[in-house]
C-alpha positions as CSV (number, residue, x, y, z in Angstrom):
1,M,18.4,8.6,38.8
2,K,18.8,9.5,42.5
3,P,20.6,7.0,44.8
4,T,17.5,6.7,47.0
5,T,15.4,5.9,44.0
6,I,17.9,3.2,42.9
7,L,17.9,1.7,46.4
8,K,14.1,1.7,46.5
9,A,13.8,0.1,43.1
10,A,16.4,-2.5,44.0
11,S,14.6,-3.3,47.2
12,V,11.3,-3.7,45.3
13,L,12.9,-5.9,42.7
14,A,14.6,-8.0,45.3
15,L,11.2,-8.7,46.8
16,L,9.7,-9.5,43.4
17,T,12.5,-11.9,42.4
18,T,12.8,-13.8,45.7
19,G,12.1,-17.4,44.9
20,A,11.4,-16.6,41.3
21,E,14.7,-15.6,39.8
22,A,13.8,-17.0,36.3
23,Q,10.7,-14.8,36.0
24,I,10.7,-12.3,33.2
25,K,9.5,-8.9,34.3
26,V,7.6,-6.9,31.6
27,S,7.1,-3.3,32.6
28,L,4.0,-1.8,31.0
29,D,3.7,1.8,29.7
30,S,-0.1,2.0,29.4
31,P,-3.3,0.8,31.0
32,P,-3.9,-2.9,30.5
33,D,-6.5,-2.4,27.8
34,L,-6.6,-5.0,25.0
35,Q,-9.1,-2.9,23.0
36,G,-7.6,0.5,23.5
37,S,-3.8,0.1,23.8
38,G,-1.7,-1.4,21.1
39,S,1.3,-1.3,23.5
40,Y,-0.5,-3.5,25.9
41,V,-1.6,-5.8,23.1
42,W,2.1,-6.3,22.3
43,A,3.2,-6.8,25.9
44,H,0.4,-9.1,26.8
45,S,0.9,-11.2,23.7
46,F,4.6,-11.4,24.4
47,A,4.2,-12.4,28.1
48,S,1.4,-14.9,27.3
49,Y,3.5,-16.6,24.6
50,L,6.4,-17.0,27.1
51,N,4.2,-18.4,29.8
52,D,2.6,-20.8,27.3
53,H,6.0,-22.0,26.2
54,G,7.7,-22.7,29.5
55,I,9.3,-19.3,30.4
56,A,7.6,-17.5,33.4
57,A,6.8,-13.9,32.6
58,E,4.8,-11.3,34.6
59,E,3.3,-7.9,33.6
60,F,3.9,-5.0,35.9
61,Q,1.6,-2.0,35.9
62,R,2.7,1.3,34.5
63,G,4.8,3.0,37.2
64,A,5.1,-0.1,39.4
65,L,8.8,-0.3,38.6
66,G,9.3,3.4,38.2
67,G,8.9,5.9,35.4
68,D,10.2,5.6,31.9
69,D,13.7,6.8,32.8
70,E,13.9,4.5,35.8
71,V,12.7,1.5,33.8
72,F,15.3,2.3,31.2
73,D,18.1,2.4,33.8
74,Q,16.9,-0.9,35.3
75,V,16.8,-2.6,31.9
76,T,20.4,-1.5,31.1
77,Q,21.5,-2.9,34.4
78,G,19.7,-6.2,33.9
79,L,17.2,-5.6,36.8
80,V,14.2,-5.5,34.5
81,E,14.2,-7.8,31.4
82,V,11.7,-6.0,29.2
83,G,10.2,-2.5,29.2
84,M,7.5,-1.0,27.0
85,S,8.9,2.4,26.4
86,P,8.7,5.7,24.5
87,L,10.5,5.7,21.1
88,G,13.1,8.2,22.1
89,I,14.2,6.5,25.4
90,V,17.3,5.1,23.7
91,G,18.1,8.4,22.0
92,S,20.7,9.3,24.6
93,I,22.8,6.4,23.3
94,D,22.2,6.8,19.6
95,T,19.8,8.9,17.6
96,L,19.2,6.6,14.5
97,I,15.9,5.5,16.0
98,Y,14.6,9.1,15.7
99,G,14.1,8.5,12.0
100,L,10.9,6.8,13.0
101,R,9.6,10.2,14.2
102,L,10.1,12.0,10.8
103,P,6.9,13.8,10.0
104,Y,5.3,12.8,6.7
105,F,8.1,10.4,5.9
106,F,6.5,6.9,6.1
107,N,3.4,5.9,4.2
108,G,2.0,3.8,7.0
109,M,3.2,0.8,9.1
110,G,4.0,-1.2,5.9
111,D,6.9,1.2,5.2
112,V,8.0,1.1,8.9
113,D,8.1,-2.7,9.0
114,R,9.9,-3.0,5.6
115,A,12.6,-0.6,6.8
116,L,13.0,-2.2,10.2
117,Y,12.7,-5.9,9.4
118,D,13.3,-6.4,5.7
119,H,16.0,-3.8,5.1
120,G,18.0,-4.0,8.3
121,M,17.2,-0.8,10.2
122,L,16.4,-2.5,13.4
123,D,19.8,-4.3,13.3
124,R,21.5,-1.0,12.7
125,I,19.7,0.6,15.6
126,N,20.7,-2.3,17.9
127,A,24.3,-2.3,16.7
128,A,24.7,1.1,18.4
129,L,22.6,0.2,21.5
130,T,23.7,-3.2,22.7
131,P,27.2,-2.2,23.9
132,S,25.3,0.0,26.4
133,G,23.3,-2.9,27.8
134,V,20.0,-2.4,25.9
135,R,18.4,-3.6,22.7
136,V,15.1,-2.8,20.9
137,L,13.2,-6.0,20.8
138,A,10.4,-4.6,18.6
139,V,8.7,-1.4,17.4
140,D,5.0,-1.5,18.2
141,T,2.2,0.6,16.9
142,V,-0.1,2.2,19.4
143,G,-2.8,3.4,16.9
144,P,-3.5,5.1,13.6
145,A,-1.1,7.8,12.5
146,T,-0.8,10.9,14.8
147,G,-3.1,13.8,14.5
148,I,-3.6,17.2,16.2
149,F,-5.6,17.5,19.4
150,N,-6.4,20.8,21.0
151,T,-8.7,22.4,23.5
152,R,-9.5,25.6,21.6
153,H,-10.8,25.3,18.0
154,P,-10.9,23.2,14.9
155,V,-7.7,22.9,12.8
156,T,-8.2,22.5,9.1
157,Q,-5.2,24.4,7.7
158,M,-1.8,25.3,8.9
159,S,-2.8,28.9,9.7
160,D,-5.1,27.6,12.3
161,M,-2.1,26.5,14.4
162,A,-0.9,30.1,14.9
163,D,-2.6,30.8,18.3
164,L,-1.9,27.3,19.7
165,R,0.9,26.4,22.2
166,M,1.4,22.7,21.8
167,R,2.8,20.2,24.2
168,A,6.2,18.9,22.9
169,L,8.2,15.8,23.5
170,D,11.5,17.5,22.9
171,E,13.2,20.3,21.0
172,S,12.8,18.6,17.6
173,Q,9.0,18.7,18.1
174,I,9.2,22.4,19.0
175,E,11.0,22.9,15.7
176,L,8.1,21.2,14.0
177,Y,5.6,23.5,15.6
178,R,7.6,26.5,14.6
179,A,7.6,25.2,11.0
180,W,3.8,25.1,11.2
181,G,3.7,28.7,12.5
182,S,2.9,27.6,16.0
183,N,5.0,27.1,19.2
184,G,5.5,24.4,21.7
185,T,6.5,23.8,25.3
186,I,8.0,20.6,26.7
187,V,5.7,18.9,29.2
188,S,6.1,15.5,30.7
189,W,3.2,13.1,30.0
190,A,2.3,13.0,33.7
191,E,1.8,16.8,33.7
192,V,-0.2,16.9,30.4
193,P,-3.7,16.9,32.0
194,N,-2.8,19.8,34.3
195,A,-1.1,21.7,31.4
196,L,-4.1,21.4,29.2
197,Q,-6.6,22.5,31.9
198,T,-4.5,25.5,33.0
199,G,-3.6,26.7,29.5
200,V,0.1,25.9,29.8
201,A,-0.5,23.9,26.6
202,D,-3.4,24.0,24.2
203,G,-2.9,20.5,22.6
204,Y,-0.7,17.7,21.6
205,L,0.1,15.3,18.8
206,N,-1.1,11.7,19.3
207,P,-3.1,8.9,17.7
208,A,-6.9,9.2,18.0
209,F,-7.3,6.8,20.9
210,V,-5.1,8.6,23.4
211,P,-7.7,11.0,25.0
212,L,-10.0,8.1,25.4
213,L,-7.4,5.8,27.0
214,F,-6.1,8.4,29.4
215,G,-9.4,10.2,30.2
216,H,-8.6,13.6,28.5
217,T,-11.9,14.1,26.6
218,E,-13.2,16.3,29.4
219,F,-10.8,19.1,28.2
220,I,-9.7,18.0,24.7
221,H,-12.5,19.1,22.3
222,Y,-11.0,19.1,18.8
223,F,-9.1,16.5,16.7
224,T,-7.6,16.7,13.2
225,P,-6.6,13.4,11.7
226,A,-3.5,14.9,10.1
227,E,-1.7,11.6,9.6
228,I,1.7,13.1,10.6
229,S,3.6,10.0,11.4
230,P,3.0,6.4,12.5
231,S,2.2,6.2,16.2
232,L,5.0,4.1,17.7
233,R,6.5,2.9,21.0
234,I,9.2,0.3,21.5
235,A,9.9,-2.8,23.6
236,I,13.3,-2.6,25.0
237,A,15.2,-5.5,26.6
238,S,18.2,-6.0,28.8
239,E,21.1,-7.1,26.6
240,D,22.7,-8.9,29.5
241,W,19.6,-11.0,29.9
242,Y,19.0,-11.5,26.2
243,S,22.5,-12.5,25.3
244,G,22.7,-14.7,28.3
245,L,19.8,-16.9,27.3
246,S,20.3,-20.4,26.1
247,D,19.8,-21.0,22.4
248,A,16.5,-22.7,23.1
249,D,15.2,-19.9,25.4
250,R,16.4,-17.2,23.0
251,A,14.5,-18.9,20.2
252,T,11.4,-18.9,22.4
253,V,11.8,-15.2,23.2
254,D,12.3,-14.4,19.5
255,A,9.1,-16.4,18.7
256,A,7.3,-14.4,21.4
257,V,8.4,-11.2,19.8
258,A,7.1,-12.4,16.4
259,A,3.8,-13.4,17.9
260,A,3.5,-10.1,19.7
261,N,4.3,-8.2,16.5
262,T,1.6,-10.1,14.6
263,A,-1.0,-9.4,17.4
264,N,-0.1,-5.7,17.5
265,R,-0.4,-5.3,13.7
266,D,-3.7,-7.2,13.7
267,W,-5.0,-5.0,16.5
268,L,-4.1,-1.9,14.4
269,G,-6.3,-3.2,11.6
270,S,-9.2,-3.5,14.0
271,Q,-9.2,0.1,15.1
272,T,-12.1,1.3,13.0
273,G,-14.4,2.8,15.6
274,V,-12.2,5.3,17.4
275,M,-13.5,8.3,15.6
276,D,-17.1,7.4,16.6
277,Q,-15.9,7.0,20.2
278,L,-14.3,10.4,20.1
279,R,-17.4,12.0,18.7
280,A,-19.5,10.3,21.4
281,A,-17.2,11.8,24.0
282,G,-17.8,15.3,22.7
283,V,-14.6,15.7,20.5
284,E,-15.2,17.5,17.2
285,I,-13.4,15.9,14.2
286,S,-12.0,18.3,11.6
287,D,-10.7,16.8,8.3
288,M,-8.1,18.5,6.1
289,S,-8.3,19.1,2.4
290,P,-5.5,17.5,0.3
291,E,-4.1,21.0,-0.3
292,A,-3.9,21.7,3.4
293,R,-2.2,18.3,4.0
294,A,0.3,19.1,1.3
295,E,1.1,22.4,3.0
296,F,1.7,20.7,6.4
297,R,3.9,18.1,4.6
298,A,6.0,20.6,2.8
299,A,6.6,22.6,6.0
300,S,7.4,19.4,7.9
301,E,10.1,18.2,5.5
302,G,12.3,21.1,6.5
303,T,12.5,19.8,10.1
304,W,14.0,16.4,9.2
305,S,17.5,17.7,9.6
306,A,16.7,18.7,13.2
307,I,15.7,15.1,14.0
308,V,18.4,13.0,12.3
309,T,21.8,13.6,10.8
310,P,22.2,13.6,7.0
311,E,23.8,10.2,7.1
312,Q,20.9,8.8,9.2
313,L,18.3,10.3,6.9
314,A,20.0,8.7,3.9
315,Q,19.9,5.3,5.6
316,W,16.2,5.6,6.3
317,Q,15.5,6.9,2.8
318,A,17.3,4.0,1.3
319,A,15.5,1.5,3.5
320,I,12.0,2.7,2.4
321,A,13.1,3.1,-1.2
322,Q,14.1,-0.6,-1.7
């Protein structure tokens, strides 16, 4: 983070906190859409619970406190209390959380929740993170499992990926595309619309609602509900802030997290009309046969070792096997 950016952010935060030092800042990562954004459902439910129970909290629009990296820096420094963030934002500290990205590993959000909350994986993730000033408050779902969007043609089998260059989050996703016989290029989310319209990238992996929420249906024309992995983001919190709460306030924050988790999972169950909305926006839906899905799954398993270490994979496997 550049010194000028830090000073600018600090100045903005100083203005925001003057006369309201106790206010909890919740940095959003999506438009404030309670119908279309599971991340916003979580954040709004969390902030509303706090406000209703005596702790002042305010939502800040995506980008108002900086980009994802800047929000992360501010959270670790205690300048921002809570940030809605991409899953891998804490990966620079520890990579255990990358297990949530494993393609064709989890059988839906039930598996994810059991691993995280019933079998201790969230506690293990935070054990490595909290010494660096950040903790994962919760893992939130942002929609049905990820599928394949592209601008060029239907994808119904793995060979259809051969002529597509896909937008990638990182090198591990590029490895996944290679396993599918395709290729990828790392593009920041802010640059995705331009990349898709200029041919730098031909598509991306995301849950079905994303082109609708971000206005991409003008150039995204094809979607395959491949059900690759759960669509997840995280709520991160300043460890200095969280550990410094009184017992009563920490109990309220924990209850707000539980309420937000419930609202987020309930929202996921209501997402039944997204495919119709995509069709109405001109996006063609292409289903896979069970045989084609099995081919994608078999190829994807070979990439797990590029995402997590053998020890981390064993921990995740044990957590979903219990």
